[in-house]
N, C-alpha and C positions, 0 to 999 in steps of 0.2 A: 206278669212278665213285662219287662221294659220294652218300649218301642225301639226297633232297630233303626240305626242312623244310616243315611245314605252316604256314599263315599264323598268326602270333601265337606260334609256338613259339620259345623262346629257349634258349641254351646248347646242350649236347650233345644228340643225339637221345634218349639214355637218361636224361637228368636229369629229375627229377620237377618238376612244377608243382603245388603244393598250393594248392587254391582254397578260400576260405571261403564256401561257398554260403549259410550262414546270414546273413551280412552283407547280401547282396542281398535276402534275404527280410525282414529286420527293419528295414532302413534305405533311405532314398533317398540315392543316392550323387551328390553335387554335383560333386566333382572328384577326380582321382587324382594321387598323387605317388609316384615311385619313389625308394627310398632303400636304402642298404646296412645291413648288420647287423654288430655286433661280436660275434663268436662265438669259442668255444674249439675246440680240435681235435676233441674227441669230439662236440661239437654239430654240427660240419660233417659228420662221418661219419654221424651219425644223420639229418641233414637230407638228405643224398644218398640215404639209404635210404628217405626219405619218411616218417619217424617224427615227425611234428609235428601238433599239434592246435591249430586257430585258433578254435574255436567261441566261447569266452568271452574272447578276446583283444581288447585295445584299446591305443591309444597314449596316453601321458601326457607332458605337457610339465612338466619340473621343473628349476629352476636353469639355464635356458638350454639344456637338453638334452632330447631326446625318447627315451622308453623304451617298449619293447614289453612290456606287462604281461598276464599270463594265458595266454601261449602255452606249450604243454607240448611240449618236445622230449625224447623218450624217451632214457634212458641208452643208450650204445653198448655192446653186450654184450661186445665183444672187447677193450675197454679195461680196464686194471687199476683196482682200486678207488680208488687215490689220484689217478688221472687223470680220474675221472668228474666230470661237471658236475651241478649241481642242476637237475632238469628244469623247475621252475617259476620260475626266477630271472628278474629283469627284465633285458632285453637292450637295450643302447644302440643307437639307430638313428643312422645317419650322414647328416646333412642339412646344407645350407648355412645360415648364420645367417639369411638372408632367408626361407628356407623355414620355419625354426623359428618366426620371428616371425609368419608367415602362419598357421601351425598354431595357435599360442597365441591369436591373435586369433579364429580360428574356434571354438576350444574355449570361450573366455570367453562366447560367446553362448549363451543358454539353449536347451537341447534339442539341441545339436550335439555331435558327438564325432568321433573319428578311429579307424577300424577297419582292421585289415589285411584286404585282399581276396585276396592271393595271396603265396606265397613260392616263389621259383625261383632258378635259377643263371643268371647272365649273364656270359659270358666267364670262368667260374671263380669269380666272386664271388657270394655269397649276397645276394639282393635281396628287398625286401618292397615290395609295392604297397599303399600306404595310400589309403584313401578318406575324404574329408571328407563326413560323413554327418549326416543328420537322421532321427530315429526315425519309423517308419511307425506309423500308427494301425491298429486292427484292421480297419476297413472298407477301408483301402488294401490290406491284405494280401489280403482277400477279392476285391477288384476285380482285383488282379494275377492271382490264381488263375483267376478267371472269364475274363480276357483270354487267358491261356495255354491254357485248355481250348477256348475258341472257335477260337483259331488252330490248335490241333491238329486239331479237327474239320474245319476248312476244308481243311487240308493233306491230311487223310485222304480227304476227298471228291474233291479234285483228283486225287489218285493213282488213286482208283477210276475216275474218268471217263476217264483216259488210256488 
């Protein structure tokens, strides 16, 4: 019998879903877009091992194409030196022309950006979930922390009363 998947889990049960937690802390996410990534073989191997950092990453529209900038995919240790990739290179994202136009319109507005929210595998293909984002101010961040703490206290009290 096959293992049951949890809600929201994609790909094989063992494939990693790398989430950019910092993006949700620093930005209000207005919309999400799923897109493919153009990778080399050693990048795919490292990605399957979960060796990617998205903290400082963002997407940039240039010449009618979208690129993932600032994502660090570690070198694959078992690959020979001539087959290695550059860890910090720009990676092209695969989107439809209409989606690229929407992203470029979004980025042209002041204070808006496109950040990667997650990287995962779907049916064997590497995917990136991009978020159309607006930067949070300091008081917004404090308000989110306060809401999270109160919700945690409420849940703790409800468990105690059961």
